[in-house]
DSSP file (Angstrom, degrees, kcal/mol; ACC not computed):
  #  RESIDUE AA STRUCTURE BP1 BP2  ACC     N-H-->O    O-->H-N    N-H-->O    O-->H-N    TCO  KAPPA ALPHA  PHI   PSI    X-CA   Y-CA   Z-CA
    1    1 A M              0   0    0      0, 0.0   110,-0.1     0, 0.0   109,-0.0   0.000 360.0 360.0 360.0 134.6   -5.3  176.3   65.1
    2    2 A G        +     0   0    0      1,-0.3   109,-0.1   108,-0.2   106,-0.1   0.787 360.0  21.6 -89.6 -98.7   -5.6  173.4   62.7
    3    3 A V  S    S-     0   0    0    107,-0.4    -1,-0.3   104,-0.3   109,-0.1  -0.554  83.3-115.0 -79.4 130.5   -4.8  169.9   64.0
    4    4 A P     >  -     0   0    0      0, 0.0     4,-2.3     0, 0.0     3,-0.4  -0.334  24.8-119.3 -61.2 147.0   -4.8  169.4   67.8
    5    5 A E  H  > S+     0   0    0      1,-0.2     4,-2.8     2,-0.2     5,-0.2   0.862 112.1  56.3 -57.5 -38.3   -1.4  168.6   69.3
    6    6 A T  H  > S+     0   0    0      2,-0.2     4,-2.1     1,-0.2    -1,-0.2   0.897 109.0  46.1 -64.3 -39.4   -2.6  165.2   70.6
    7    7 A T  H  > S+     0   0    0     -3,-0.4     4,-2.5     2,-0.2    -1,-0.2   0.922 113.1  50.3 -66.3 -43.7   -3.7  164.1   67.1
    8    8 A S  H  X S+     0   0    0     -4,-2.3     4,-2.3     2,-0.2    -2,-0.2   0.909 110.3  49.5 -61.0 -43.9   -0.5  165.4   65.6
    9    9 A I  H  X S+     0   0    0     -4,-2.8     4,-2.2     2,-0.2     5,-0.2   0.933 112.0  47.9 -62.5 -46.4    1.6  163.5   68.1
   10   10 A R  H  X S+     0   0    0     -4,-2.1     4,-2.4     1,-0.2    -2,-0.2   0.905 111.7  50.5 -62.5 -40.6   -0.2  160.2   67.6
   11   11 A L  H  < S+     0   0    0     -4,-2.5     4,-0.3     1,-0.2    -1,-0.2   0.906 114.9  43.5 -63.4 -41.1    0.1  160.6   63.8
   12   12 A R  H  < S+     0   0    0     -4,-2.3    -1,-0.2    -5,-0.2    -2,-0.2   0.808 127.8  26.7 -72.8 -30.1    3.8  161.2   64.1
   13   13 A T  H >< S+     0   0    0     -4,-2.2     3,-2.1    -5,-0.2     4,-0.3   0.560  87.5  94.3-116.3  -9.8    4.5  158.5   66.6
   14   14 A Q  G >< S+     0   0    0     -4,-2.4     3,-1.0     1,-0.3    -3,-0.1   0.858  89.1  51.4 -59.3 -35.9    2.0  155.7   66.3
   15   15 A L  G >  S+     0   0    0     -4,-0.3     3,-1.9     1,-0.2    -1,-0.3   0.553  84.4  89.9 -78.0  -5.2    4.2  153.6   64.0
   16   16 A D  G <  S+     0   0    0     -3,-2.1     4,-0.4     1,-0.3    -1,-0.2   0.668  75.1  69.6 -63.7 -14.6    7.1  153.9   66.4
   17   17 A C  G <> S+     0   0    0     -3,-1.0     4,-2.8    -4,-0.3     3,-0.4   0.657  74.6  88.2 -75.8 -15.3    5.8  150.7   68.1
   18   18 A L  H <> S+     0   0    0     -3,-1.9     4,-2.6     1,-0.2     5,-0.2   0.887  82.9  52.0 -57.5 -45.7    6.8  148.6   65.0
   19   19 A P  H  > S+     0   0    0      0, 0.0     4,-0.9     0, 0.0    -1,-0.2   0.894 114.7  44.6 -58.8 -36.0   10.3  147.8   66.1
   20   20 A I  H  4 S+     0   0    0     -3,-0.4     3,-0.4    -4,-0.4    -2,-0.2   0.928 114.2  48.3 -71.5 -44.6    9.0  146.6   69.5
   21   21 A L  H  < S+     0   0    0     -4,-2.8    -1,-0.2     1,-0.2    -3,-0.2   0.860 120.3  37.5 -62.6 -35.4    6.1  144.6   67.9
   22   22 A L  H >< S+     0   0    0     -4,-2.6     3,-2.0    -5,-0.2    -1,-0.2   0.497  84.5 125.4 -98.2  -5.3    8.4  142.9   65.4
   23   23 A S  T 3< S+     0   0    0     -4,-0.9     3,-0.1    -3,-0.4    -3,-0.0  -0.335  86.2   0.7 -60.2 127.2   11.5  142.4   67.6
   24   24 A G  T 3  S+     0   0    0      1,-0.2     2,-0.5    -2,-0.1    -1,-0.3   0.526  96.8 133.7  75.4   5.2   12.6  138.8   67.6
   25   25 A V    <   -     0   0    0     -3,-2.0    -1,-0.2     2,-0.0     2,-0.1  -0.784  56.0-126.9 -93.2 126.7    9.8  137.7   65.3
   26   26 A A    >>  -     0   0    0     -2,-0.5     4,-1.0   125,-0.2     3,-0.9  -0.420  18.3-121.5 -69.4 144.8   11.0  135.5   62.4
   27   27 A N  H >> S+     0   0    0      1,-0.3     3,-0.8     2,-0.2     4,-0.5   0.866 112.4  56.6 -55.4 -39.1   10.0  136.6   58.9
   28   28 A D  H >4 S+     0   0    0      1,-0.3     3,-0.9     2,-0.2     4,-0.4   0.822  99.6  59.8 -66.5 -27.9    8.0  133.4   58.3
   29   29 A A  H X4 S+     0   0    0     -3,-0.9     3,-0.9     1,-0.2    12,-0.3   0.807  97.3  61.1 -66.4 -27.9    5.9  134.0   61.4
   30   30 A L  H << S+     0   0    0     -4,-1.0    12,-2.8    -3,-0.8    13,-0.4   0.681 103.3  50.7 -72.5 -16.5    4.8  137.3   59.8
   31   31 A D  T << S+     0   0    0     -3,-0.9     2,-0.3    -4,-0.5    -1,-0.2   0.463  80.9 115.9 -99.2  -2.7    3.3  135.3   56.9
   32   32 A N    <   -     0   0    0     -3,-0.9     9,-0.5    -4,-0.4    10,-0.1  -0.516  54.6-150.6 -69.5 126.3    1.3  132.9   59.1
   33   33 A R        -     0   0    0     -2,-0.3     7,-0.1     7,-0.2     6,-0.1  -0.751  19.2-112.6 -93.8 145.0   -2.4  133.3   58.5
   34   34 A P    >   -     0   0    0      0, 0.0     3,-2.4     0, 0.0    -1,-0.1  -0.272  33.9-101.2 -69.3 164.9   -4.8  132.5   61.3
   35   35 A A  T 3  S+     0   0    0      1,-0.3    -2,-0.0     2,-0.1     0, 0.0   0.753 120.8  68.0 -58.3 -24.8   -7.2  129.5   61.0
   36   36 A T  T 3  S-     0   0    0      1,-0.1    -1,-0.3     3,-0.1     3,-0.1   0.659 111.0-120.7 -69.9 -14.5  -10.0  132.0   60.1
   37   37 A G    <   +     0   0    0     -3,-2.4    -2,-0.1     1,-0.2     3,-0.1   0.479  65.4 142.0  85.4   2.2   -8.1  132.7   56.8
   38   38 A K        -     0   0    0      1,-0.2    -1,-0.2    -4,-0.0     0, 0.0  -0.084  60.1 -60.6 -67.9 177.7   -7.8  136.4   57.7
   39   39 A W        -     0   0    0     -6,-0.1    -1,-0.2     1,-0.1    -3,-0.1  -0.151  48.6-121.8 -63.5 151.4   -4.7  138.4   56.9
   40   40 A S     >  -     0   0    0     -7,-0.1     4,-2.2    -3,-0.1    -9,-0.2  -0.271  36.5 -97.4 -76.4 173.8   -1.2  137.6   58.2
   41   41 A A  H  > S+     0   0    0     -9,-0.5     4,-2.0   -12,-0.3   -10,-0.2   0.918 127.1  50.7 -60.9 -43.0    0.8  140.2   60.2
   42   42 A R  H  > S+     0   0    0    -12,-2.8     4,-2.3     1,-0.2    -1,-0.2   0.908 109.8  49.6 -62.2 -41.8    2.6  141.1   57.0
   43   43 A E  H  > S+     0   0    0    -13,-0.4     4,-2.4     2,-0.2    -1,-0.2   0.865 107.6  54.4 -66.9 -35.8   -0.6  141.6   55.1
   44   44 A N  H  X S+     0   0    0     -4,-2.2     4,-1.9     2,-0.2    -1,-0.2   0.909 110.3  46.9 -61.4 -41.4   -2.0  143.7   57.9
   45   45 A L  H  X S+     0   0    0     -4,-2.0     4,-2.0     2,-0.2    -2,-0.2   0.883 110.3  52.1 -68.7 -38.1    1.0  146.0   57.6
   46   46 A A  H  X S+     0   0    0     -4,-2.3     4,-2.6     1,-0.2     5,-0.2   0.900 108.0  53.1 -62.3 -39.6    0.7  146.1   53.8
   47   47 A H  H  X S+     0   0    0     -4,-2.4     4,-3.1     1,-0.2    -2,-0.2   0.908 107.0  51.6 -61.0 -42.1   -3.0  147.1   54.3
   48   48 A L  H  X S+     0   0    0     -4,-1.9     4,-1.9     2,-0.2    -1,-0.2   0.896 110.5  48.4 -63.8 -39.2   -1.9  150.0   56.6
   49   49 A A  H  X S+     0   0    0     -4,-2.0     4,-1.7     2,-0.2    -2,-0.2   0.949 114.9  44.5 -65.0 -47.2    0.6  151.2   54.0
   50   50 A R  H  X S+     0   0    0     -4,-2.6     4,-2.4     1,-0.2    -2,-0.2   0.901 111.0  54.4 -63.7 -40.4   -2.0  151.0   51.2
   51   51 A Y  H  X S+     0   0    0     -4,-3.1     4,-2.3     1,-0.2    -1,-0.2   0.862 104.5  54.5 -65.6 -34.5   -4.7  152.7   53.4
   52   52 A Q  H  X S+     0   0    0     -4,-1.9     4,-1.3     2,-0.2    -1,-0.2   0.938 108.8  49.2 -60.1 -44.6   -2.3  155.6   54.1
   53   53 A E  H  X S+     0   0    0     -4,-1.7     4,-0.8     1,-0.2     3,-0.4   0.914 112.0  47.9 -60.0 -43.6   -2.0  156.1   50.4
   54   54 A M  H  X S+     0   0    0     -4,-2.4     4,-1.6     1,-0.2     3,-0.5   0.853 103.2  62.8 -65.0 -35.1   -5.8  155.9   50.0
   55   55 A F  H  X S+     0   0    0     -4,-2.3     4,-2.9     1,-0.2    -1,-0.2   0.823  93.3  62.7 -64.4 -30.9   -6.2  158.4   52.9
   56   56 A F  H  X S+     0   0    0     -4,-1.3     4,-2.5    -3,-0.4    -1,-0.2   0.926 103.9  49.0 -56.7 -44.0   -4.4  161.1   50.9
   57   57 A G  H  X S+     0   0    0     -4,-0.8     4,-2.3    -3,-0.5    -2,-0.2   0.892 110.4  50.2 -63.4 -40.0   -7.2  160.9   48.3
   58   58 A R  H  X S+     0   0    0     -4,-1.6     4,-2.6     2,-0.2     5,-0.2   0.932 111.0  48.8 -63.3 -45.8   -9.8  161.2   51.0
   59   59 A M  H  X S+     0   0    0     -4,-2.9     4,-2.5     1,-0.2    -2,-0.2   0.922 110.5  51.4 -60.4 -43.9   -8.1  164.2   52.5
   60   60 A H  H  X S+     0   0    0     -4,-2.5     4,-1.9    -5,-0.2     5,-0.2   0.931 111.1  47.4 -59.8 -45.7   -7.9  165.8   49.0
   61   61 A R  H  X S+     0   0    0     -4,-2.3     4,-2.6     1,-0.2    -1,-0.2   0.917 112.3  48.8 -63.7 -42.6  -11.6  165.3   48.3
   62   62 A I  H  < S+     0   0    0     -4,-2.6     5,-0.3     1,-0.2    -1,-0.2   0.890 114.9  46.0 -64.1 -38.3  -12.6  166.6   51.7
   63   63 A R  H  < S+     0   0    0     -4,-2.5    -1,-0.2    -5,-0.2    -2,-0.2   0.789 124.2  31.5 -74.1 -27.7  -10.4  169.7   51.2
   64   64 A S  H  < S+     0   0    0     -4,-1.9     2,-0.3    -5,-0.2    -2,-0.2   0.623 111.7  59.5-110.7 -14.6  -11.5  170.4   47.7
   65   65 A E  S  < S-     0   0    0     -4,-2.6     2,-0.9    -5,-0.2    53,-0.1  -0.785  83.7-108.8-115.0 159.3  -15.2  169.2   47.4
   66   66 A D  S    S-     0   0    0     -2,-0.3    53,-0.1     1,-0.2    -3,-0.1  -0.775  90.9 -33.1 -88.6 105.9  -18.3  170.3   49.3
   67   67 A C  S    S-     0   0    0     -2,-0.9    -1,-0.2    51,-0.5    52,-0.2   0.922  81.2-158.5  51.9  58.1  -19.2  167.4   51.7
   68   68 A P        -     0   0    0      0, 0.0    52,-3.4     0, 0.0     2,-0.6  -0.360  15.2-125.4 -66.7 144.6  -18.1  164.5   49.5
   69   69 A S  B     -a  120   0A   0     50,-0.2    52,-0.2    57,-0.0    57,-0.0  -0.820  27.9-161.6 -86.9 123.1  -19.5  161.1   50.1
   70   70 A L        -     0   0    0     50,-3.0     3,-0.1    -2,-0.6    49,-0.0  -0.928  10.6-134.9-113.0 119.9  -16.6  158.7   50.6
   71   71 A P        -     0   0    0      0, 0.0     2,-0.1     0, 0.0    50,-0.0  -0.255  33.4 -90.9 -68.3 158.8  -17.2  155.0   50.2
   72   72 A R        -     0   0    0      1,-0.1     2,-0.6    49,-0.0    49,-0.0  -0.429  43.1-119.8 -63.3 142.1  -15.9  152.5   52.7
   73   73 A Y        +     0   0    0     -2,-0.1     2,-0.5    -3,-0.1     3,-0.1  -0.779  33.7 179.3 -88.0 124.9  -12.4  151.3   51.8
   74   74 A R    >   -     0   0    0     -2,-0.6     3,-1.8     1,-0.1     4,-0.4  -0.981  23.1-151.7-125.9 118.4  -12.3  147.5   51.2
   75   75 A A  G >  S+     0   0    0     -2,-0.5     3,-1.8     1,-0.3     6,-0.3   0.862  96.5  63.6 -55.7 -36.7   -9.0  146.0   50.2
   76   76 A E  G 3  S+     0   0    0      1,-0.3    -1,-0.3     5,-0.1    -3,-0.0   0.736 105.2  45.8 -62.4 -22.3  -10.8  143.2   48.4
   77   77 A D  G <  S+     0   0    0     -3,-1.8     2,-0.6     4,-0.0    -1,-0.3   0.384  91.0 101.5 -98.1   1.6  -12.4  145.8   46.0
   78   78 A D    X   -     0   0    0     -3,-1.8     3,-1.2    -4,-0.4    -5,-0.0  -0.791  60.8-154.8 -94.9 116.9   -9.1  147.7   45.5
   79   79 A A  T 3  S+     0   0    0     -2,-0.6     4,-0.2     1,-0.3    -1,-0.1   0.764  96.5  50.0 -61.5 -25.4   -7.4  146.8   42.1
   80   80 A E  T >> S+     0   0    0      1,-0.2     4,-1.6     2,-0.1     3,-0.7   0.615  86.7  87.4 -88.8 -12.6   -4.0  147.7   43.6
   81   81 A W  H <> S+     0   0    0     -3,-1.2     4,-2.8    -6,-0.3     5,-0.2   0.882  79.6  59.5 -58.1 -43.2   -4.3  145.6   46.8
   82   82 A P  H 3> S+     0   0    0      0, 0.0     4,-0.9     0, 0.0    -1,-0.2   0.864 106.1  49.6 -56.5 -34.7   -3.0  142.4   45.3
   83   83 A Q  H X4 S+     0   0    0     -3,-0.7     3,-0.5    -4,-0.2     4,-0.4   0.919 113.1  45.9 -68.0 -43.0    0.3  144.1   44.5
   84   84 A W  H >< S+     0   0    0     -4,-1.6     3,-1.3     1,-0.2    -1,-0.2   0.885 106.3  60.2 -64.6 -38.9    0.6  145.5   48.0
   85   85 A M  H 3< S+     0   0    0     -4,-2.8    -1,-0.2     1,-0.3    -2,-0.2   0.768 105.2  49.1 -62.1 -27.1   -0.3  142.2   49.5
   86   86 A L  T << S+     0   0    0     -4,-0.9    -1,-0.3    -3,-0.5    -2,-0.2   0.507  81.7 119.6 -93.2  -5.9    2.8  140.6   47.9
   87   87 A L    <   -     0   0    0     -3,-1.3   -41,-0.1    -4,-0.4     2,-0.1  -0.305  66.2-118.6 -61.4 141.2    5.3  143.1   49.0
   88   88 A P    >>  -     0   0    0      0, 0.0     4,-2.1     0, 0.0     3,-0.5  -0.389  32.5-100.0 -73.2 161.0    8.1  141.8   51.2
   89   89 A M  H 3> S+     0   0    0      1,-0.2     4,-2.9     2,-0.2     5,-0.3   0.871 120.5  54.7 -53.0 -45.5    8.5  143.2   54.7
   90   90 A P  H 3> S+     0   0    0      0, 0.0     4,-2.3     0, 0.0    -1,-0.2   0.912 111.1  46.5 -58.5 -39.3   11.3  145.7   53.9
   91   91 A G  H <> S+     0   0    0     -3,-0.5     4,-2.2     2,-0.2    -2,-0.2   0.885 112.9  49.3 -67.4 -39.1    9.2  147.2   51.1
   92   92 A I  H  X S+     0   0    0     -4,-2.1     4,-2.8     2,-0.2    -1,-0.2   0.947 113.2  45.8 -64.2 -48.8    6.1  147.4   53.3
   93   93 A L  H  X S+     0   0    0     -4,-2.9     4,-2.2     1,-0.2     5,-0.2   0.901 112.7  50.2 -64.5 -40.8    8.0  149.1   56.2
   94   94 A A  H  X S+     0   0    0     -4,-2.3     4,-2.5    -5,-0.3     5,-0.2   0.923 112.8  47.2 -62.5 -43.4    9.8  151.5   53.8
   95   95 A S  H  X S+     0   0    0     -4,-2.2     4,-2.9     2,-0.2     5,-0.3   0.916 109.5  53.7 -63.9 -43.5    6.4  152.5   52.3
   96   96 A L  H  X S+     0   0    0     -4,-2.8     4,-1.9     1,-0.2    -1,-0.2   0.933 114.2  41.1 -55.7 -47.5    4.8  152.9   55.7
   97   97 A H  H  X S+     0   0    0     -4,-2.2     4,-2.0     2,-0.2    -2,-0.2   0.888 116.3  47.8 -73.2 -39.0    7.4  155.3   56.9
   98   98 A L  H  X S+     0   0    0     -4,-2.5     4,-1.7    -5,-0.2    -2,-0.2   0.942 114.8  45.4 -65.8 -47.4    7.7  157.2   53.6
   99   99 A L  H  X S+     0   0    0     -4,-2.9     4,-2.5    -5,-0.2    -2,-0.2   0.871 111.3  54.1 -64.0 -36.3    3.9  157.6   53.3
  100  100 A R  H  X S+     0   0    0     -4,-1.9     4,-3.1    -5,-0.3     5,-0.2   0.909 104.8  53.4 -66.2 -40.5    3.6  158.6   57.0
  101  101 A A  H  X S+     0   0    0     -4,-2.0     4,-2.0     1,-0.2    -1,-0.2   0.919 112.2  45.2 -59.8 -42.3    6.2  161.4   56.6
  102  102 A H  H  X S+     0   0    0     -4,-1.7     4,-2.4     2,-0.2    -2,-0.2   0.903 113.2  50.4 -66.5 -40.9    4.1  162.8   53.7
  103  103 A L  H  X S+     0   0    0     -4,-2.5     4,-3.0     2,-0.2     5,-0.3   0.923 109.2  50.7 -64.6 -44.1    0.9  162.4   55.6
  104  104 A V  H  X S+     0   0    0     -4,-3.1     4,-2.8     1,-0.2    -1,-0.2   0.929 110.5  49.8 -58.3 -45.6    2.3  164.2   58.7
  105  105 A K  H  X S+     0   0    0     -4,-2.0     4,-0.7    -5,-0.2    -1,-0.2   0.930 113.9  45.1 -60.5 -46.0    3.5  167.1   56.5
  106  106 A D  H >< S+     0   0    0     -4,-2.4     3,-0.7     1,-0.2     4,-0.3   0.929 115.2  46.8 -63.6 -45.9    0.1  167.4   54.8
  107  107 A V  H >< S+     0   0    0     -4,-3.0     3,-1.7     1,-0.2  -104,-0.3   0.910 109.1  53.3 -65.3 -42.6   -1.9  167.1   58.1
  108  108 A E  H 3< S+     0   0    0     -4,-2.8    -1,-0.2     1,-0.3    -2,-0.2   0.658 104.3  57.7 -70.6 -13.0    0.3  169.6   59.9
  109  109 A S  T << S+     0   0    0     -4,-0.7    -1,-0.3    -3,-0.7    -2,-0.2   0.485  81.0 118.4 -91.1  -2.8   -0.3  172.1   57.2
  110  110 A L    <   -     0   0    0     -3,-1.7  -107,-0.4    -4,-0.3  -108,-0.2  -0.383  58.0-139.3 -66.5 136.5   -4.1  172.0   57.6
  111  111 A S     >  -     0   0    0   -109,-0.1     4,-2.6    -2,-0.1     5,-0.2  -0.423  28.9-104.0 -82.4 168.7   -5.7  175.2   58.6
  112  112 A A  H  > S+     0   0    0      1,-0.2     4,-1.2     2,-0.2     5,-0.1   0.889 123.9  52.9 -60.3 -39.0   -8.6  175.3   61.2
  113  113 A A  H  4 S+     0   0    0      2,-0.2     4,-0.4     1,-0.2     3,-0.3   0.916 111.0  45.4 -64.6 -42.9  -11.0  175.7   58.3
  114  114 A E  H >4 S+     0   0    0      1,-0.2     3,-1.3     2,-0.2    15,-0.3   0.904 109.2  55.7 -66.4 -40.3   -9.7  172.7   56.4
  115  115 A F  H 3< S+     0   0    0     -4,-2.6    15,-1.9     1,-0.3    14,-0.3   0.779 108.9  49.4 -61.4 -26.9   -9.6  170.6   59.6
  116  116 A S  T 3< S+     0   0    0     -4,-1.2    -1,-0.3    -3,-0.3    -2,-0.2   0.480  83.7 118.9 -92.5  -4.5  -13.3  171.4   60.0
  117  117 A R    <   -     0   0    0     -3,-1.3    12,-1.8    -4,-0.4     2,-0.4  -0.250  61.8-120.8 -64.0 154.5  -14.3  170.5   56.5
  118  118 A I  E     + B   0 128A   0     10,-0.2   -51,-0.5   -56,-0.2     2,-0.3  -0.787  28.5 177.1-107.6 138.9  -16.8  167.6   56.1
  119  119 A G  E     - B   0 127A   0      8,-2.6     8,-2.5    -2,-0.4     2,-0.6  -0.976  29.2-126.5-129.0 146.6  -16.7  164.3   54.4
  120  120 A I  E     -aB  69 126A   0    -52,-3.4   -50,-3.0    -2,-0.3     6,-0.2  -0.840  16.3-159.3-103.8 121.8  -19.6  161.8   54.6
  121  121 A H  E  >  - B   0 125A   0      4,-2.8     4,-1.9    -2,-0.6   -52,-0.0  -0.773  22.2-129.5 -93.6 139.3  -18.9  158.3   55.7
  122  122 A P  T  4 S+     0   0    0      0, 0.0    -1,-0.1     0, 0.0     4,-0.1   0.787 105.6  26.7 -63.5 -26.1  -21.6  155.7   54.7
  123  123 A K  T  4 S+     0   0    0      2,-0.1    -3,-0.0     1,-0.0    -2,-0.0   0.808 130.0  36.5-101.1 -37.9  -21.9  154.3   58.2
  124  124 A F  T  4 S-     0   0    0      1,-0.3     2,-0.1     3,-0.0    -1,-0.0   0.482  92.8-149.3 -99.7  -4.6  -20.9  157.3   60.5
  125  125 A G  E  <  +B  121   0A   0     -4,-1.9    -4,-2.8     2,-0.1    -1,-0.3  -0.383  59.3  14.0  75.7-149.4  -22.4  160.1   58.4
  126  126 A K  E    S+B  120   0A   0     -6,-0.2     2,-0.4    -2,-0.1    -6,-0.2  -0.441  70.4 174.4 -68.5 127.1  -21.0  163.6   58.4
  127  127 A M  E     -B  119   0A   0     -8,-2.5    -8,-2.6    -2,-0.2    -2,-0.1  -1.000  28.1-126.5-135.8 135.1  -17.5  163.7   59.8
  128  128 A T  E  >  -B  118   0A   0     -2,-0.4     4,-2.4   -10,-0.2   -10,-0.2  -0.312  34.7-107.1 -68.1 162.4  -15.0  166.6   60.0
  129  129 A L  H  > S+     0   0    0    -12,-1.8     4,-2.2   -15,-0.3   -13,-0.2   0.857 123.6  59.1 -59.9 -33.3  -11.5  166.0   58.6
  130  130 A G  H  > S+     0   0    0    -15,-1.9     4,-1.8     2,-0.2    -1,-0.2   0.910 106.5  45.4 -60.2 -42.7  -10.4  166.0   62.2
  131  131 A L  H  > S+     0   0    0    -16,-0.2     4,-2.7     2,-0.2    -2,-0.2   0.864 109.0  56.2 -70.1 -35.5  -12.8  163.1   62.9
  132  132 A W  H  X S+     0   0    0     -4,-2.4     4,-2.6     2,-0.2    -2,-0.2   0.897 106.7  50.9 -60.3 -39.5  -11.6  161.3   59.8
  133  133 A L  H  X S+     0   0    0     -4,-2.2     4,-2.5     2,-0.2    -2,-0.2   0.908 110.1  48.6 -64.8 -41.4   -8.0  161.6   61.1
  134  134 A E  H  X S+     0   0    0     -4,-1.8     4,-2.6     2,-0.2     5,-0.2   0.918 111.4  50.2 -63.1 -42.8   -9.1  160.1   64.4
  135  135 A F  H  X S+     0   0    0     -4,-2.7     4,-2.6     2,-0.2    -2,-0.2   0.920 110.1  51.1 -59.4 -45.3  -10.9  157.3   62.5
  136  136 A F  H  X S+     0   0    0     -4,-2.6     4,-2.4     1,-0.2    -2,-0.2   0.933 111.9  46.3 -57.2 -49.2   -7.7  156.7   60.5
  137  137 A L  H  X S+     0   0    0     -4,-2.5     4,-2.4     2,-0.2    -2,-0.2   0.879 113.4  48.1 -66.0 -39.1   -5.6  156.5   63.6
  138  138 A L  H  X S+     0   0    0     -4,-2.6     4,-2.2     2,-0.2    -1,-0.2   0.905 111.3  50.7 -67.7 -40.7   -8.0  154.1   65.4
  139  139 A H  H  X S+     0   0    0     -4,-2.6     4,-1.7    -5,-0.2    -2,-0.2   0.924 111.9  48.1 -59.7 -45.5   -8.2  151.9   62.4
  140  140 A E  H  X S+     0   0    0     -4,-2.4     4,-2.3     1,-0.2    -2,-0.2   0.916 109.2  52.5 -62.5 -44.1   -4.5  151.8   62.2
  141  141 A A  H  X S+     0   0    0     -4,-2.4     4,-2.2     1,-0.2    -1,-0.2   0.886 105.7  55.3 -60.7 -39.5   -4.2  151.0   65.9
  142  142 A H  H  X S+     0   0    0     -4,-2.2     4,-1.8     1,-0.2    -1,-0.2   0.920 110.5  44.9 -58.4 -44.9   -6.6  148.1   65.5
  143  143 A H  H  X S+     0   0    0     -4,-1.7     4,-2.4     2,-0.2    -2,-0.2   0.839 109.0  55.9 -71.7 -32.4   -4.4  146.6   62.7
  144  144 A L  H  X S+     0   0    0     -4,-2.3     4,-2.2     2,-0.2    -1,-0.2   0.894 107.2  50.1 -65.3 -38.4   -1.2  147.2   64.8
  145  145 A L  H  X S+     0   0    0     -4,-2.2     4,-2.6     2,-0.2    -2,-0.2   0.917 109.4  51.4 -62.5 -43.0   -2.8  145.1   67.6
  146  146 A A  H  X S+     0   0    0     -4,-1.8     4,-2.9     1,-0.2     5,-0.3   0.903 107.7  53.0 -60.5 -41.0   -3.6  142.4   65.1
  147  147 A V  H  X S+     0   0    0     -4,-2.4     4,-2.8     2,-0.2     5,-0.2   0.936 110.3  47.4 -59.6 -47.0    0.0  142.4   63.9
  148  148 A M  H  X S+     0   0    0     -4,-2.2     4,-1.5     1,-0.2    -2,-0.2   0.936 114.4  46.4 -60.1 -47.1    1.2  142.0   67.5
  149  149 A Q  H  < S+     0   0    0     -4,-2.6    -2,-0.2     1,-0.2     4,-0.2   0.922 116.8  43.3 -62.9 -45.3   -1.3  139.1   68.1
  150  150 A L  H >< S+     0   0    0     -4,-2.9     3,-0.8     1,-0.2    -1,-0.2   0.889 114.3  49.1 -69.7 -39.7   -0.5  137.3   64.9
  151  151 A A  H 3< S+     0   0    0     -4,-2.8    -1,-0.2    -5,-0.3    -2,-0.2   0.766 115.5  43.9 -72.4 -24.3    3.3  137.7   65.1
  152  152 A R  T 3< S+     0   0    0     -4,-1.5    -1,-0.2    -5,-0.2    -2,-0.2   0.214  80.8 125.8-109.8  15.0    3.5  136.5   68.6
  153  153 A Q    <         0   0    0     -3,-0.8    -3,-0.0    -4,-0.2    -4,-0.0  -0.468 360.0 360.0 -71.0 144.0    1.1  133.5   68.5
  154  154 A H              0   0    0     -2,-0.2    -1,-0.1     0, 0.0    -3,-0.0   0.366 360.0 360.0-113.3 360.0    2.6  130.2   69.7
């Protein structure tokens, strides 16, 4: 067995919350940045789309290299991030769903041996691909919470 059913379900369904989170929210509210200067709700969603794209590369390296060291992803250091940051909401949502469909297909094809392969995180050390997937999902959930909070501020 490769991917546990619970991980697979979360990967397939975690973005299903978006219609509820965004229901009744005006587009301009999605671009409001907090006083801290951190990302807007739209920028958080763009980050999630870009991070999915980046995660494909991480998975490939873990599957094809022996214990690769994978640097932390920082959008600010990503040459492609400025393009993603400017995407309108329809483009972001379309990218999120398209990339997720590809990610689900790749993840569900993992063998048990591939799921157990190791990649090294600079802070968390050696992590199986399974743990990398959990990290990915938790990271995504954190940003989805930020989207809800930012979009629904009064």
